[in-house]
DRENPA-3360 file (N, C-alpha, C; in nm, 2 decimals, always signed):
BEGIN
1 = XXXXXXXX = -0.36/+2.10/+0.58/-0.47/+2.04/+0.46/-0.43/+1.89/+0.52 ~ -0.54/+1.78/+0.51/-0.52/+1.67/+0.54/-0.47/+1.57/+0.43 ~ -0.44/+1.47/+0.44/-0.39/+1.35/+0.35/-0.51/+1.35/+0.27 ~ -0.52/+1.38/+0.10/-0.65/+1.33/+0.02/-0.65/+1.23/-0.05 ~ -0.75/+1.16/-0.07/-0.74/+1.01/-0.17/-0.85/+1.06/-0.20 ~ -0.87/+1.04/-0.37/-0.97/+1.04/-0.46/-0.95/+0.91/-0.55 ~ -1.07/+0.81/-0.55/-1.07/+0.69/-0.61/-1.14/+0.69/-0.72 ~ -1.11/+0.66/-0.87/-1.20/+0.64/-0.95/-1.23/+0.50/-0.99;
9 = XXXXXXXX = -1.37/+0.47/-1.00/-1.41/+0.34/-0.98/-1.52/+0.30/-1.06 ~ -1.55/+0.19/-1.11/-1.71/+0.14/-1.13/-1.77/+0.11/-1.01 ~ -1.72/+0.08/-0.90/-1.80/+0.03/-0.78/-1.76/+0.11/-0.66 ~ -1.81/+0.27/-0.68/-1.77/+0.32/-0.56/-1.84/+0.31/-0.45 ~ -1.93/+0.21/-0.42/-2.01/+0.14/-0.32/-1.89/+0.08/-0.25 ~ -1.77/+0.01/-0.29/-1.69/-0.03/-0.20/-1.62/+0.06/-0.12 ~ -1.60/+0.18/-0.10/-1.57/+0.25/-0.02/-1.64/+0.35/+0.04 ~ -1.61/+0.38/+0.17/-1.45/+0.32/+0.23/-1.44/+0.19/+0.28;
17 = XXXXXXXX = -1.57/+0.09/+0.27/-1.55/-0.05/+0.31/-1.47/-0.05/+0.44 ~ -1.35/-0.15/+0.46/-1.26/-0.13/+0.59/-1.22/-0.06/+0.62 ~ -1.18/+0.06/+0.54/-1.13/+0.19/+0.58/-1.21/+0.28/+0.66 ~ -1.33/+0.23/+0.67/-1.41/+0.31/+0.78/-1.42/+0.25/+0.91 ~ -1.34/+0.18/+0.95/-1.32/+0.15/+1.08/-1.21/+0.13/+1.13 ~ -1.18/+0.08/+1.25/-1.06/+0.08/+1.32/-0.97/+0.21/+1.31 ~ -0.85/+0.19/+1.30/-0.74/+0.32/+1.28/-0.80/+0.43/+1.17 ~ -0.77/+0.36/+1.02/-0.83/+0.45/+0.96/-0.96/+0.54/+0.95;
25 = XXXXXXXX = -1.04/+0.42/+0.99/-1.20/+0.51/+1.03/-1.21/+0.61/+1.10 ~ -1.10/+0.59/+1.24/-1.11/+0.70/+1.32/-1.04/+0.83/+1.25 ~ -0.93/+0.79/+1.22/-0.88/+0.92/+1.16/-0.92/+0.98/+1.02 ~ -1.03/+0.90/+0.97/-1.12/+0.96/+0.87/-1.24/+1.05/+0.93 ~ -1.27/+1.01/+1.01/-1.38/+1.08/+1.11/-1.31/+1.21/+1.16 ~ -1.18/+1.19/+1.21/-1.13/+1.29/+1.25/-1.08/+1.40/+1.18 ~ -1.09/+1.37/+1.03/-1.02/+1.45/+0.94/-0.86/+1.47/+0.92 ~ -0.81/+1.36/+0.98/-0.67/+1.32/+0.93/-0.64/+1.31/+0.80;
33 = XXXXXXXX = -0.74/+1.24/+0.74/-0.75/+1.23/+0.58/-0.89/+1.23/+0.54 ~ -0.89/+1.24/+0.37/-1.02/+1.23/+0.31/-1.02/+1.15/+0.21 ~ -1.16/+1.08/+0.19/-1.17/+1.01/+0.06/-1.27/+1.01/+0.00 ~ -1.27/+1.04/-0.10/-1.37/+1.06/-0.21/-1.37/+0.94/-0.34 ~ -1.50/+0.88/-0.35/-1.48/+0.78/-0.45/-1.58/+0.82/-0.55 ~ -1.54/+0.83/-0.70/-1.59/+0.89/-0.80/-1.64/+0.76/-0.89 ~ -1.76/+0.77/-0.95/-1.80/+0.65/-1.06/-1.76/+0.70/-1.18 ~ -1.68/+0.63/-1.23/-1.62/+0.60/-1.37/-1.73/+0.63/-1.48;
41 = XXXXXXXX = -1.85/+0.57/-1.46/-1.97/+0.52/-1.54/-2.03/+0.69/-1.58 ~ -2.04/+0.80/-1.48/-2.06/+0.93/-1.48/-2.04/+0.98/-1.60 ~ -1.92/+0.93/-1.66/-1.86/+1.00/-1.74/-1.86/+0.94/-1.91 ~ -1.96/+0.83/-1.91/-2.00/+0.78/-2.02/-2.06/+0.88/-2.10 ~ -2.08/+0.87/-2.23/-2.13/+0.99/-2.30/-2.26/+0.92/-2.39 ~ -2.28/+0.77/-2.41/-2.38/+0.70/-2.46/-2.49/+0.64/-2.36 ~ -2.62/+0.65/-2.42/-2.72/+0.60/-2.33/-2.72/+0.49/-2.23 ~ -2.63/+0.40/-2.28/-2.57/+0.25/-2.21/-2.44/+0.28/-2.11;
49 = XXXXXXXX = -2.47/+0.37/-2.09/-2.32/+0.42/-2.02/-2.19/+0.34/-2.02 ~ -2.16/+0.32/-2.14/-2.06/+0.25/-2.18/-1.90/+0.27/-2.13 ~ -1.81/+0.21/-2.07/-1.70/+0.28/-2.02/-1.59/+0.16/-2.10 ~ -1.64/+0.07/-2.18/-1.53/-0.02/-2.25/-1.56/-0.09/-2.38 ~ -1.46/-0.11/-2.45/-1.48/-0.16/-2.58/-1.39/-0.29/-2.62 ~ -1.42/-0.33/-2.73/-1.34/-0.44/-2.79/-1.21/-0.42/-2.79 ~ -1.11/-0.50/-2.77/-0.95/-0.46/-2.79/-0.92/-0.46/-2.93 ~ -0.82/-0.34/-2.96/-0.79/-0.34/-3.09/-0.70/-0.46/-3.13;
57 = XXXXXXXX = -0.72/-0.50/-3.26/-0.64/-0.61/-3.27/-0.71/-0.74/-3.24 ~ -0.81/-0.75/-3.17/-0.87/-0.86/-3.16/-0.82/-0.92/-3.02 ~ -0.88/-1.03/-2.98/-0.87/-1.11/-2.86/-0.99/-1.11/-2.75 ~ -0.98/-1.16/-2.64/-1.08/-1.17/-2.54/-1.09/-1.06/-2.44 ~ -1.22/-1.06/-2.39/-1.23/-0.94/-2.31/-1.26/-0.79/-2.34 ~ -1.25/-0.69/-2.28/-1.30/-0.59/-2.31/-1.18/-0.46/-2.24 ~ -1.18/-0.35/-2.31/-1.04/-0.26/-2.25/-1.10/-0.14/-2.21 ~ -1.08/-0.09/-2.12/-1.16/+0.06/-2.05/-1.11/+0.16/-2.14;
65 = XXXXXXXX = -1.22/+0.25/-2.21/-1.18/+0.35/-2.28/-1.10/+0.47/-2.22 ~ -1.04/+0.53/-2.33/-0.92/+0.65/-2.30/-1.02/+0.77/-2.27 ~ -1.11/+0.78/-2.35/-1.21/+0.92/-2.35/-1.28/+0.93/-2.21 ~ -1.31/+0.80/-2.19/-1.39/+0.82/-2.05/-1.31/+0.83/-1.93 ~ -1.25/+0.76/-1.93/-1.11/+0.78/-1.81/-1.08/+0.92/-1.82 ~ -1.01/+0.97/-1.91/-0.98/+1.10/-1.91/-1.06/+1.22/-1.88 ~ -1.20/+1.19/-1.91/-1.29/+1.27/-1.85/-1.30/+1.28/-1.70 ~ -1.32/+1.12/-1.64/-1.32/+1.12/-1.50/-1.19/+1.16/-1.40;
73 = XXXXXXXX = -1.07/+1.17/-1.49/-0.97/+1.21/-1.44/-0.98/+1.37/-1.43 ~ -1.02/+1.39/-1.54/-1.00/+1.55/-1.53/-1.10/+1.63/-1.44 ~ -1.21/+1.54/-1.40/-1.28/+1.61/-1.31/-1.24/+1.60/-1.16 ~ -1.16/+1.52/-1.13/-1.09/+1.50/-1.00/-0.96/+1.58/-0.98 ~ -0.89/+1.60/-1.07/-0.76/+1.66/-1.10/-0.76/+1.77/-1.14 ~ -0.78/+1.89/-1.04/-0.75/+2.02/-1.11/-0.62/+2.05/-1.14 ~ -0.61/+2.15/-1.23/-0.45/+2.21/-1.27/-0.38/+2.24/-1.14 ~ -0.27/+2.18/-1.16/-0.19/+2.23/-1.02/-0.20/+2.12/-0.92;
81 = XXXXXXXX = -0.30/+2.01/-0.94/-0.31/+1.92/-0.82/-0.21/+1.81/-0.82 ~ -0.09/+1.83/-0.71/+0.04/+1.75/-0.71/+0.00/+1.61/-0.65 ~ -0.10/+1.59/-0.64/-0.12/+1.42/-0.61/-0.06/+1.34/-0.71 ~ -0.02/+1.23/-0.70/+0.05/+1.13/-0.79/-0.10/+1.07/-0.83 ~ -0.12/+1.01/-0.99/-0.22/+0.96/-1.03/-0.15/+0.81/-1.03 ~ -0.21/+0.72/-0.96/-0.19/+0.57/-0.95/-0.28/+0.50/-1.04 ~ -0.25/+0.40/-1.11/-0.32/+0.28/-1.18/-0.30/+0.14/-1.10 ~ -0.40/+0.11/-1.05/-0.35/-0.02/-0.98/-0.36/-0.13/-1.09;
89 = XXXXXXXX = -0.27/-0.21/-1.13/-0.27/-0.29/-1.25/-0.17/-0.41/-1.20 ~ -0.17/-0.54/-1.23/-0.08/-0.64/-1.21/+0.03/-0.61/-1.28 ~ +0.02/-0.57/-1.39/+0.19/-0.55/-1.45/+0.24/-0.41/-1.40 ~ +0.21/-0.35/-1.31/+0.30/-0.23/-1.25/+0.40/-0.28/-1.15 ~ +0.46/-0.19/-1.12/+0.55/-0.17/-1.00/+0.51/-0.26/-0.88 ~ +0.58/-0.32/-0.82/+0.54/-0.39/-0.67/+0.54/-0.30/-0.57 ~ +0.43/-0.27/-0.52/+0.44/-0.16/-0.42/+0.52/-0.26/-0.28 ~ +0.60/-0.13/-0.23/+0.67/-0.17/-0.11/+0.67/-0.06/-0.02;
97 = XXXXXXXX = +0.73/-0.07/+0.11/+0.69/+0.01/+0.20/+0.78/+0.13/+0.17 ~ +0.88/+0.14/+0.12/+0.94/+0.25/+0.06/+0.83/+0.36/+0.02 ~ +0.79/+0.31/-0.13/+0.67/+0.36/-0.20/+0.58/+0.41/-0.10 ~ +0.52/+0.33/+0.00/+0.41/+0.35/+0.09/+0.48/+0.48/+0.17 ~ +0.57/+0.49/+0.23/+0.63/+0.59/+0.31/+0.63/+0.73/+0.23 ~ +0.68/+0.70/+0.11/+0.69/+0.81/+0.01/+0.55/+0.88/-0.01 ~ +0.44/+0.79/-0.07/+0.32/+0.86/-0.07/+0.26/+0.90/+0.04 ~ +0.26/+0.85/+0.16/+0.22/+0.91/+0.30/+0.28/+1.04/+0.31;
105 = XXXXXXXX = +0.38/+1.07/+0.30/+0.45/+1.18/+0.33/+0.42/+1.30/+0.23 ~ +0.35/+1.28/+0.11/+0.27/+1.38/+0.01/+0.14/+1.41/+0.05 ~ +0.10/+1.49/-0.03/-0.06/+1.54/-0.01/-0.16/+1.45/-0.05 ~ -0.13/+1.32/-0.10/-0.22/+1.22/-0.09/-0.22/+1.15/-0.24 ~ -0.30/+1.10/-0.29/-0.31/+1.03/-0.44/-0.42/+1.02/-0.50 ~ -0.47/+1.00/-0.60/-0.56/+0.97/-0.72/-0.53/+0.83/-0.74 ~ -0.65/+0.73/-0.73/-0.61/+0.58/-0.76/-0.72/+0.57/-0.89 ~ -0.69/+0.51/-0.98/-0.77/+0.46/-1.06/-0.77/+0.31/-1.07;
113 = XXXXXXXX = -0.90/+0.26/-1.04/-0.93/+0.12/-1.05/-0.95/+0.04/-1.17 ~ -0.86/-0.01/-1.23/-0.87/-0.11/-1.34/-0.99/-0.22/-1.36 ~ -1.04/-0.24/-1.44/-1.15/-0.35/-1.47/-1.11/-0.42/-1.60 ~ -1.19/-0.52/-1.64/-1.20/-0.59/-1.76/-1.04/-0.65/-1.79 ~ -1.02/-0.64/-1.92/-0.88/-0.68/-1.95/-0.77/-0.58/-1.92 ~ -0.80/-0.46/-1.93/-0.70/-0.34/-1.89/-0.76/-0.24/-1.96 ~ -0.66/-0.14/-1.97/-0.68/+0.01/-1.99/-0.62/+0.08/-2.10 ~ -0.68/+0.15/-2.18/-0.63/+0.21/-2.32/-0.48/+0.26/-2.29;
121 = XXXXXXXX = -0.37/+0.21/-2.33/-0.26/+0.26/-2.31/-0.24/+0.39/-2.34 ~ -0.31/+0.45/-2.42/-0.29/+0.57/-2.46/-0.31/+0.70/-2.33 ~ -0.43/+0.66/-2.23/-0.44/+0.76/-2.14/-0.35/+0.74/-2.00 ~ -0.28/+0.61/-2.01/-0.18/+0.61/-1.93/-0.08/+0.68/-1.93 ~ -0.04/+0.69/-2.09/+0.07/+0.76/-2.09/+0.03/+0.91/-2.10 ~ -0.07/+0.94/-2.15/-0.14/+1.08/-2.18/-0.12/+1.15/-2.04 ~ -0.14/+1.08/-1.96/-0.17/+1.15/-1.81/-0.07/+1.11/-1.70 ~ +0.05/+1.02/-1.74/+0.15/+1.02/-1.67/+0.13/+0.93/-1.56;
129 = XXXXXXXX = +0.04/+0.83/-1.56/+0.02/+0.75/-1.45/+0.13/+0.64/-1.40 ~ +0.14/+0.64/-1.29/+0.22/+0.52/-1.20/+0.14/+0.40/-1.18 ~ +0.21/+0.29/-1.24/+0.13/+0.18/-1.24/+0.20/+0.09/-1.15 ~ +0.09/+0.08/-1.05/+0.14/-0.02/-0.91/+0.06/-0.16/-0.93 ~ +0.13/-0.24/-0.81/+0.05/-0.39/-0.82/+0.08/-0.39/-0.67 ~ -0.02/-0.49/-0.61/+0.04/-0.51/-0.48/+0.05/-0.65/-0.46 ~ +0.09/-0.75/-0.56/+0.13/-0.88/-0.55/+0.14/-0.96/-0.69 ~ +0.22/-1.04/-0.70/+0.21/-1.13/-0.83/+0.11/-1.23/-0.85;
137 = XXXXXXXX = -0.03/-1.18/-0.84/-0.15/-1.26/-0.87/-0.26/-1.14/-0.93 ~ -0.35/-1.20/-0.99/-0.43/-1.10/-1.07/-0.59/-1.12/-0.97 ~ -0.65/-0.98/-0.91/-0.79/-0.99/-0.87/-0.87/-0.94/-0.97 ~ -1.00/-0.95/-0.93/-1.12/-0.93/-1.03/-1.09/-0.77/-1.07 ~ -1.05/-0.69/-1.00/-1.04/-0.53/-1.03/-0.96/-0.47/-0.90 ~ -0.92/-0.32/-0.94/-0.83/-0.27/-0.88/-0.88/-0.23/-0.73 ~ -1.00/-0.21/-0.72/-1.05/-0.18/-0.60/-1.01/-0.24/-0.48 ~ -0.97/-0.38/-0.46/-0.92/-0.44/-0.35/-0.80/-0.39/-0.33;
145 = XXXXXXXX = -0.71/-0.37/-0.43/-0.59/-0.34/-0.44/-0.55/-0.18/-0.40 ~ -0.68/-0.09/-0.40/-0.64/+0.05/-0.38/-0.67/+0.05/-0.24 ~ -0.76/-0.04/-0.20/-0.81/-0.07/-0.03/-0.65/-0.05/+0.02 ~ -0.57/-0.20/-0.01/-0.45/-0.22/+0.04/-0.36/-0.09/+0.02 ~ -0.36/-0.05/-0.06/-0.23/+0.11/-0.07/-0.31/+0.19/+0.04 ~ -0.43/+0.22/+0.05/-0.45/+0.32/+0.13/-0.44/+0.30/+0.25 ~ -0.47/+0.17/+0.33/-0.45/+0.13/+0.45/-0.31/+0.16/+0.51 ~ -0.22/+0.10/+0.39/-0.07/+0.12/+0.44/-0.03/+0.25/+0.44;
153 = XXXXXXXX = -0.09/+0.37/+0.37/-0.05/+0.49/+0.38/-0.13/+0.56/+0.47 ~ -0.25/+0.54/+0.50/-0.30/+0.61/+0.62/-0.24/+0.62/+0.78 ~ -0.20/+0.47/+0.79/-0.15/+0.45/+0.91/-0.02/+0.49/+0.94 ~ +0.04/+0.56/+0.85/+0.17/+0.61/+0.86/+0.16/+0.78/+0.88 ~ +0.00/+0.84/+0.86/+0.01/+0.98/+0.88/+0.01/+1.01/+1.02 ~ +0.06/+1.14/+1.04/+0.05/+1.19/+1.18/-0.06/+1.18/+1.27 ~ -0.06/+1.12/+1.36/-0.15/+1.12/+1.47/-0.26/+0.98/+1.43 ~ -0.21/+0.90/+1.35/-0.33/+0.78/+1.31/-0.30/+0.65/+1.41;
161 = XXXXXXXX = -0.14/+0.64/+1.40/-0.10/+0.52/+1.49/-0.10/+0.57/+1.66 ~ -0.11/+0.50/+1.75/-0.09/+0.55/+1.90/+0.04/+0.56/+1.93 ~ +0.16/+0.49/+1.88/+0.29/+0.49/+1.92/+0.39/+0.55/+1.80 ~ +0.45/+0.65/+1.79/+0.52/+0.67/+1.72/+0.62/+0.58/+1.66 ~ +0.69/+0.52/+1.72/+0.78/+0.42/+1.71/+0.75/+0.28/+1.65 ~ +0.58/+0.25/+1.66/+0.55/+0.10/+1.61/+0.57/+0.10/+1.49 ~ +0.55/+0.23/+1.39/+0.59/+0.19/+1.26/+0.71/+0.16/+1.21 ~ +0.79/+0.23/+1.28/+0.95/+0.18/+1.24/+0.99/+0.07/+1.29;
169 = XXXXXXXX = +0.94/+0.00/+1.38/+0.96/-0.13/+1.46/+0.89/-0.25/+1.40 ~ +0.82/-0.23/+1.28/+0.72/-0.36/+1.24/+0.79/-0.43/+1.12 ~ +0.73/-0.51/+1.05/+0.80/-0.57/+0.95/+0.80/-0.46/+0.82 ~ +0.92/-0.51/+0.75/+0.94/-0.40/+0.64/+0.98/-0.27/+0.68 ~ +1.05/-0.24/+0.81/+1.08/-0.13/+0.86/+1.19/-0.06/+0.79 ~ +1.28/+0.02/+0.86/+1.39/+0.08/+0.80/+1.49/+0.00/+0.73 ~ +1.52/-0.11/+0.81/+1.61/-0.20/+0.73/+1.54/-0.31/+0.63 ~ +1.39/-0.32/+0.60/+1.36/-0.41/+0.54/+1.38/-0.56/+0.58;
177 = XXXXXXXX = +1.37/-0.57/+0.71/+1.37/-0.69/+0.78/+1.23/-0.74/+0.80 ~ +1.20/-0.87/+0.79/+1.09/-0.93/+0.87/+1.09/-0.90/+0.98 ~ +0.97/-0.90/+1.06/+0.93/-0.88/+1.21/+0.99/-1.01/+1.29 ~ +1.06/-0.99/+1.40/+1.07/-1.10/+1.49/+0.94/-1.12/+1.58 ~ +0.97/-1.24/+1.63/+0.82/-1.29/+1.68/+0.78/-1.23/+1.81 ~ +0.66/-1.21/+1.85/+0.58/-1.16/+1.98/+0.52/-1.25/+2.05 ~ +0.54/-1.23/+2.19/+0.50/-1.27/+2.27/+0.43/-1.21/+2.40 ~ +0.34/-1.25/+2.47/+0.26/-1.19/+2.60/+0.20/-1.29/+2.71;
185 = XXXXXXXX = +0.16/-1.27/+2.78/+0.10/-1.32/+2.89/+0.00/-1.44/+2.84 ~ +0.00/-1.56/+2.88/+0.07/-1.61/+3.01/+0.21/-1.66/+2.97 ~ +0.30/-1.65/+3.07/+0.43/-1.69/+3.02/+0.43/-1.85/+3.01 ~ +0.34/-1.94/+3.05/+0.36/-2.07/+3.01/+0.22/-2.08/+2.95 ~ +0.22/-2.14/+2.81/+0.06/-2.18/+2.76/+0.09/-2.30/+2.68 ~ +0.03/-2.41/+2.73/+0.01/-2.53/+2.69/+0.13/-2.61/+2.66 ~ +0.21/-2.58/+2.72/+0.35/-2.64/+2.75/+0.46/-2.56/+2.66 ~ +0.44/-2.44/+2.65/+0.52/-2.35/+2.54/+0.56/-2.25/+2.64;
193 = XXXXXXXX = +0.69/-2.19/+2.64/+0.72/-2.07/+2.72/+0.76/-1.98/+2.65 ~ +0.74/-1.84/+2.71/+0.81/-1.74/+2.63/+0.96/-1.75/+2.66 ~ +1.04/-1.71/+2.55/+1.18/-1.72/+2.55/+1.26/-1.65/+2.68 ~ +1.31/-1.70/+2.74/+1.35/-1.65/+2.89/+1.42/-1.50/+2.84 ~ +1.49/-1.50/+2.74/+1.55/-1.36/+2.73/+1.47/-1.25/+2.76 ~ +1.35/-1.28/+2.68/+1.24/-1.17/+2.69/+1.17/-1.15/+2.82 ~ +1.23/-1.21/+2.94/+1.16/-1.19/+3.07/+1.28/-1.17/+3.14 ~ +1.40/-1.12/+3.09/+1.52/-1.12/+3.17/+1.56/-0.96/+3.20;
201 = XXXXXXXX = +1.47/-0.84/+3.15/+1.49/-0.73/+3.17/+1.61/-0.65/+3.11 ~ +1.69/-0.76/+3.05/+1.83/-0.70/+3.00/+1.79/-0.65/+2.83 ~ +1.79/-0.52/+2.83/+1.74/-0.45/+2.71/+1.84/-0.46/+2.62 ~ +1.98/-0.47/+2.63/+2.06/-0.52/+2.50/+2.05/-0.64/+2.45 ~ +2.01/-0.71/+2.56/+2.00/-0.90/+2.51/+1.89/-0.90/+2.43 ~ +1.78/-0.82/+2.47/+1.64/-0.84/+2.41/+1.65/-0.80/+2.28 ~ +1.71/-0.67/+2.23/+1.73/-0.63/+2.13/+1.83/-0.71/+2.02 ~ +1.93/-0.78/+2.12/+2.01/-0.85/+2.01/+1.91/-0.97/+1.97;
209 = XXXXXXXX = +1.86/-1.03/+2.06/+1.76/-1.16/+2.02/+1.66/-1.11/+1.93 ~ +1.59/-1.01/+1.94/+1.48/-0.97/+1.82/+1.57/-0.96/+1.68 ~ +1.72/-0.88/+1.69/+1.77/-0.87/+1.56/+1.79/-1.00/+1.50 ~ +1.82/-1.09/+1.58/+1.84/-1.23/+1.54/+1.76/-1.32/+1.47 ~ +1.64/-1.29/+1.54/+1.53/-1.34/+1.52/+1.47/-1.28/+1.38 ~ +1.46/-1.17/+1.36/+1.43/-1.11/+1.24/+1.53/-1.14/+1.11 ~ +1.67/-1.16/+1.15/+1.75/-1.20/+1.02/+1.72/-1.35/+0.99 ~ +1.68/-1.43/+1.10/+1.68/-1.56/+1.07/+1.51/-1.56/+0.99;
217 = XXXXXXXX = +1.43/-1.50/+1.02/+1.30/-1.54/+0.96/+1.31/-1.48/+0.81 ~ +1.39/-1.37/+0.79/+1.40/-1.29/+0.69/+1.47/-1.40/+0.55 ~ +1.57/-1.43/+0.62/+1.66/-1.53/+0.57/+1.57/-1.65/+0.50 ~ +1.52/-1.69/+0.60/+1.41/-1.83/+0.54/+1.32/-1.80/+0.46 ~ +1.25/-1.69/+0.47/+1.12/-1.69/+0.43/+1.11/-1.59/+0.31 ~ +1.21/-1.50/+0.32/+1.22/-1.39/+0.21/+1.38/-1.36/+0.16 ~ +1.40/-1.45/+0.08/+1.55/-1.43/+0.07/+1.59/-1.30/-0.04 ~ +1.50/-1.28/-0.11/+1.51/-1.16/-0.19/+1.50/-1.02/-0.10;
225 = XXXXXXXX = +1.43/-1.05/+0.04/+1.45/-0.92/+0.11/+1.59/-0.93/+0.18 ~ +1.64/-1.04/+0.20/+1.76/-1.08/+0.28/+1.89/-1.03/+0.18 ~ +1.86/-1.02/+0.04/+1.97/-1.01/-0.06/+1.97/-0.86/-0.04 ~ +1.85/-0.78/-0.06/+1.84/-0.64/-0.07/+1.91/-0.56/+0.03 ~ +1.86/-0.64/+0.19/+1.92/-0.60/+0.31/+2.08/-0.61/+0.30 ~ +2.13/-0.71/+0.26/+2.28/-0.72/+0.27/+2.34/-0.62/+0.18 ~ +2.26/-0.59/+0.05/+2.33/-0.52/-0.04/+2.35/-0.38/+0.02 ~ +2.23/-0.34/+0.09/+2.20/-0.22/+0.17/+2.33/-0.19/+0.25;
233 = XXXXXXXX = +2.34/-0.32/+0.34/+2.44/-0.29/+0.46/+2.56/-0.27/+0.36 ~ +2.60/-0.34/+0.29/+2.76/-0.31/+0.21/+2.73/-0.17/+0.17 ~ +2.66/-0.12/+0.10/+2.66/+0.01/+0.06/+2.67/+0.11/+0.18 ~ +2.61/+0.08/+0.30/+2.62/+0.18/+0.40/+2.79/+0.14/+0.49 ~ +2.87/+0.05/+0.42/+2.99/+0.03/+0.51/+2.98/-0.07/+0.60 ~ +2.87/-0.15/+0.62/+2.83/-0.27/+0.69/+2.80/-0.19/+0.83 ~ +2.73/-0.08/+0.82/+2.70/-0.02/+0.97/+2.56/-0.07/+0.96 ~ +2.53/-0.11/+1.12/+2.42/-0.17/+1.16/+2.34/-0.05/+1.20;
241 = XXXXXX = +2.18/-0.05/+1.17/+2.07/+0.05/+1.20/+2.04/+0.00/+1.36 ~ +1.95/+0.06/+1.40/+1.88/+0.02/+1.54/+1.84/-0.11/+1.53 ~ +1.88/-0.21/+1.64/+1.87/-0.35/+1.66/+1.73/-0.36/+1.66 ~ +1.63/-0.32/+1.69/+1.52/-0.36/+1.69/+1.43/-0.31/+1.55 ~ +1.48/-0.26/+1.48/+1.40/-0.16/+1.35/+1.42/-0.28/+1.26 ~ +1.31/-0.40/+1.29/+1.28/-0.51/+1.22/+1.12/-0.52/+1.17;
% end
């Protein structure tokens, strides 16, 4: 069975969007994964198709209703559906590559795209939603975040990427380091040369250089990732992994 993604949204026309082209789009057409977008407004019960109401306790904005969302979720997730139900929200746990790998290894996911000021907490608790965020900033809605999450997962599915080792050797790979710099022809460009070690043919030296560059860039740009990497290395007794897994 292919990896299944279901998206609950007020704007189903946003899907597949960019997921319909490039690697994800080809994989979608080949049946390596499936995508369904469901309109939350279809489950509203009044003639105005209302999906939100004023916040209890007062305040600005509107809140998405628990009853409407629960009906929408119930229409997508049959009993026994093992896919995690994920709510995209700025207050959620930060999505990282470890979570992406875990989701990609499962049967798929159901994504709820929030809008307005938020979602009634009762449906989040009742449905056991996993709250995820793609970064420390606020978007107009969860649809963009859903596209990011799905793209990150789909590219890890079997048969999607051309080279099996590519996913392991890129940024946020197995060791959590940022990626080393890349170069290609011409060897000289505007007075800038490809580092000599990369043209040497000495694979051990190339691997060592790449590892050093990955560590340097991670230290400079993401001290949080570097600290996590160091803690992981200490926990593993200081054993290094594959030198190019950056």
